[in-house]
Residue frames relative to the residue before (quaternion, step in Angstrom):
aa qw qx qy qz dx dy dz
M 1.0000 0.0000 0.0000 0.0000 0.00 0.00 0.00
Y 0.1530 -0.7721 0.6132 0.0666 3.56 -1.04 0.86
I 0.2897 -0.7583 0.5662 0.1434 3.56 -0.97 0.93
I 0.2168 -0.7579 0.6053 0.1110 3.57 -0.98 0.91
E 0.0261 -0.7999 0.5988 -0.0300 3.56 -0.77 1.09
S 0.2021 -0.7584 0.6081 0.1191 3.57 -1.17 0.68
L 0.4497 -0.6912 0.5037 0.2572 3.54 -1.13 0.75
H 0.0708 -0.7732 0.6301 -0.0111 3.54 -0.80 1.14
P 0.7012 -0.4649 0.3077 0.4444 3.63 -1.18 0.28
D 0.7414 0.3883 -0.2286 0.4972 3.61 1.07 -0.63
G 0.7544 -0.3541 0.1943 0.5175 3.61 1.23 0.26
W 0.6993 -0.4488 0.3527 0.4303 3.54 -1.36 -0.18
R 0.0707 -0.7850 0.6151 0.0215 3.57 -1.02 0.89
E 0.4943 -0.6445 0.4947 0.3091 3.54 -1.04 0.82
Q 0.1341 -0.8167 0.5605 0.0286 3.55 -0.90 1.03
G 0.7908 -0.1666 0.1266 0.5752 3.57 1.21 -0.30
S 0.2151 -0.7611 0.5932 0.1503 3.53 -1.31 -0.15
A 0.0922 -0.7674 0.6314 0.0632 3.53 -1.33 0.31
R 0.4751 -0.6835 0.4777 0.2809 3.56 -1.07 0.73
I 0.7546 0.3144 -0.1659 0.5515 3.58 1.12 -0.68
E 0.5597 -0.6490 0.4051 0.3186 3.58 -0.88 1.00
Y 0.6133 0.5603 -0.3497 0.4332 3.60 0.96 -0.84
W 0.7081 0.4489 -0.2697 0.4736 3.60 0.83 -0.96
A 0.5747 0.5582 -0.3814 0.4611 3.58 1.15 -0.48
Y 0.6399 0.5130 -0.3198 0.4745 3.60 0.99 -0.83
Q 0.6593 0.5154 -0.3132 0.4489 3.57 0.88 -0.93
E 0.6789 0.4885 -0.2817 0.4701 3.57 0.89 -0.94
A 0.6585 0.5136 -0.3093 0.4549 3.58 0.93 -0.90
Q 0.6748 0.4803 -0.3041 0.4707 3.59 0.90 -0.85
A 0.6341 0.5248 -0.3355 0.4582 3.59 0.97 -0.78
R 0.6617 0.4957 -0.3085 0.4703 3.59 0.94 -0.85
C 0.6519 0.5256 -0.3139 0.4476 3.57 0.92 -0.93
C 0.7133 0.4558 -0.2625 0.4632 3.57 0.83 -0.98
S 0.6734 0.4951 -0.3160 0.4489 3.61 1.05 -0.58
D 0.8150 0.2394 -0.1365 0.5097 3.62 0.94 -0.73
G 0.4817 -0.7184 0.4021 0.3004 3.60 1.28 0.00
R 0.5371 0.6168 -0.4104 0.4032 3.60 1.21 0.26
N 0.5161 -0.5956 0.5061 0.3502 3.55 -1.11 0.69
T 0.1316 -0.7941 0.5931 0.0191 3.54 -1.03 0.88
R 0.0707 -0.7892 0.6075 0.0561 3.56 -1.13 0.58
I 0.3060 -0.7122 0.6029 0.1887 3.52 -1.32 0.48
I 0.1315 -0.8013 0.5835 0.0140 3.55 -0.82 1.11
E 0.3075 -0.6738 0.6327 0.2260 3.55 -1.14 0.71
P 0.3842 -0.8077 0.3901 0.2187 3.61 -0.25 1.23
L 0.6318 0.5497 -0.3609 0.4104 3.64 0.98 -0.61
T 0.7795 0.2922 -0.1527 0.5327 3.58 0.96 -0.86
R 0.3311 -0.7466 0.4854 0.3121 3.59 1.32 -0.37
Q 0.3408 0.7375 -0.5036 0.2937 3.59 1.18 0.54
I 0.3862 -0.6890 0.5632 0.2426 3.57 -1.04 0.85
I 0.2701 -0.7806 0.5498 0.1240 3.56 -0.64 1.18
A 0.8030 -0.0782 0.0947 0.5832 3.59 0.99 -0.84
L 0.1862 -0.7140 0.6603 0.1399 3.52 -1.32 0.55
I 0.0828 -0.8072 0.5844 0.0029 3.57 -0.77 1.02
D 0.0194 -0.7892 0.6138 0.0052 3.56 -0.90 0.94
T 0.7234 -0.4815 0.2873 0.4029 3.56 -1.28 0.18
S 0.4881 0.6551 -0.4549 0.3546 3.64 1.17 -0.09
S 0.6666 0.4881 -0.3086 0.4714 3.60 1.21 -0.33
C 0.5454 0.6290 -0.3929 0.3904 3.59 1.28 0.00
R 0.4868 -0.6401 0.5087 0.3075 3.56 -1.17 0.61
L 0.6015 -0.5537 0.4419 0.3693 3.52 -1.25 0.51
N 0.5131 -0.6233 0.4937 0.3233 3.56 -1.03 0.78
P 0.4600 -0.7122 0.4497 0.2810 3.64 -0.60 1.07
A 0.5970 0.5752 -0.3662 0.4227 3.59 1.10 -0.57
R 0.7285 0.3943 -0.2291 0.5112 3.59 1.18 -0.51
A 0.3594 0.7616 -0.4822 0.2416 3.62 1.22 0.10
S 0.6175 0.5559 -0.3533 0.4300 3.60 1.08 -0.60
D 0.5531 0.6046 -0.3943 0.4161 3.61 1.25 -0.22
L 0.5938 0.5723 -0.3706 0.4273 3.58 1.20 -0.41
P 0.5500 -0.6573 0.3983 0.3268 3.62 -0.92 0.83
L 0.6883 0.4867 -0.2986 0.4474 3.63 1.06 -0.56
C 0.6118 0.5459 -0.3569 0.4475 3.59 1.22 -0.20
R 0.1299 -0.7870 0.6010 0.0497 3.55 -1.06 0.79
E 0.4984 -0.6046 0.5258 0.3311 3.53 -1.22 0.52
P 0.6233 -0.5584 0.3793 0.3949 3.64 -1.07 0.62
S 0.6399 0.5366 -0.3336 0.4375 3.62 0.99 -0.73
E 0.6421 0.5243 -0.3237 0.4561 3.61 1.14 -0.55
L 0.6515 0.5408 -0.3122 0.4308 3.59 1.16 -0.51
S 0.6332 0.5846 -0.3322 0.3833 3.59 1.12 -0.56
G 0.9058 0.1883 -0.0558 0.3754 3.49 0.93 -0.48
Protein backbone atom coordinates (compact mmCIF):
# COMPACT_ATOMS: atom_id res chain seq x y z
CA MET A 1 0.00 0.00 0.00
CA TYR A 2 1.25 3.49 -0.86
CA ILE A 3 0.08 6.65 0.91
CA ILE A 4 -0.48 9.88 -1.04
CA GLU A 5 0.09 13.12 0.88
CA SER A 6 -0.30 16.76 -0.18
CA LEU A 7 1.55 19.74 1.24
CA HIS A 8 -0.69 22.24 3.06
CA PRO A 9 0.35 25.40 4.95
CA ASP A 10 0.33 23.42 8.21
CA GLY A 11 2.26 20.42 6.83
CA TRP A 12 1.72 17.18 4.92
CA ARG A 13 -1.78 15.65 4.99
CA GLU A 14 -2.85 12.22 3.83
CA GLN A 15 -5.00 12.52 0.71
CA GLY A 16 -5.44 8.92 -0.38
CA SER A 17 -3.78 5.59 -0.98
CA ALA A 18 -3.22 2.95 -3.64
CA ARG A 19 -2.19 -0.69 -3.51
CA ILE A 20 -0.06 -0.49 -6.67
CA GLU A 21 2.78 2.03 -7.07
CA TYR A 22 1.76 2.91 -10.64
CA TRP A 23 -1.74 3.94 -9.52
CA ALA A 24 -0.27 5.89 -6.61
CA TYR A 25 1.74 7.95 -9.13
CA GLN A 26 -1.33 8.51 -11.28
CA GLU A 27 -3.44 9.62 -8.32
CA ALA A 28 -0.70 11.83 -6.89
CA GLN A 29 -0.11 13.59 -10.20
CA ALA A 30 -3.83 14.09 -10.78
CA ARG A 31 -4.23 15.62 -7.32
CA CYS A 32 -1.16 17.84 -7.74
CA CYS A 33 -2.26 19.14 -11.13
CA SER A 34 -5.86 19.73 -10.02
CA ASP A 35 -5.12 21.66 -6.82
CA GLY A 36 -1.56 22.91 -7.40
CA ARG A 37 -0.16 21.42 -4.19
CA ASN A 38 3.10 19.49 -4.02
CA THR A 39 2.35 15.82 -3.49
CA ARG A 40 4.41 12.89 -2.28
CA ILE A 41 4.05 9.11 -2.19
CA ILE A 42 5.05 7.32 1.02
CA GLU A 43 5.67 3.63 1.64
CA PRO A 44 3.88 3.34 5.00
CA LEU A 45 5.88 0.54 6.66
CA THR A 46 9.24 2.30 6.33
CA ARG A 47 7.87 5.87 5.89
CA GLN A 48 10.23 6.10 2.90
CA ILE A 49 9.37 8.81 0.36
CA ILE A 50 8.93 7.05 -2.99
CA ALA A 51 8.26 10.18 -5.07
CA LEU A 52 7.81 13.95 -4.86
CA ILE A 53 5.49 15.45 -7.47
CA ASP A 54 5.12 19.15 -8.25
CA THR A 55 3.24 21.15 -10.86
CA SER A 56 6.16 21.06 -13.33
CA SER A 57 4.79 17.68 -14.44
CA CYS A 58 1.35 19.10 -15.26
CA ARG A 59 0.17 19.82 -18.79
CA LEU A 60 -0.62 23.35 -19.83
CA ASN A 61 -4.23 24.34 -19.30
CA PRO A 62 -5.84 24.14 -22.79
CA ALA A 63 -7.77 27.33 -22.09
CA ARG A 64 -4.44 29.18 -21.97
CA ALA A 65 -2.87 27.50 -25.02
CA SER A 66 -3.46 30.67 -27.04
CA ASP A 67 -0.93 32.39 -24.75
CA LEU A 68 1.84 30.40 -26.41
CA PRO A 69 3.59 32.22 -29.28
CA LEU A 70 3.20 29.29 -31.70
CA CYS A 71 -0.56 29.02 -31.24
CA ARG A 72 -2.89 30.99 -33.49
CA GLU A 73 -6.57 31.78 -33.35
CA PRO A 74 -8.61 30.13 -36.16
CA SER A 75 -9.33 33.57 -37.65
CA GLU A 76 -5.58 34.20 -38.01
CA LEU A 77 -5.10 31.01 -40.05
CA SER A 78 -7.58 31.87 -42.80
CA GLY A 79 -5.84 34.71 -44.27
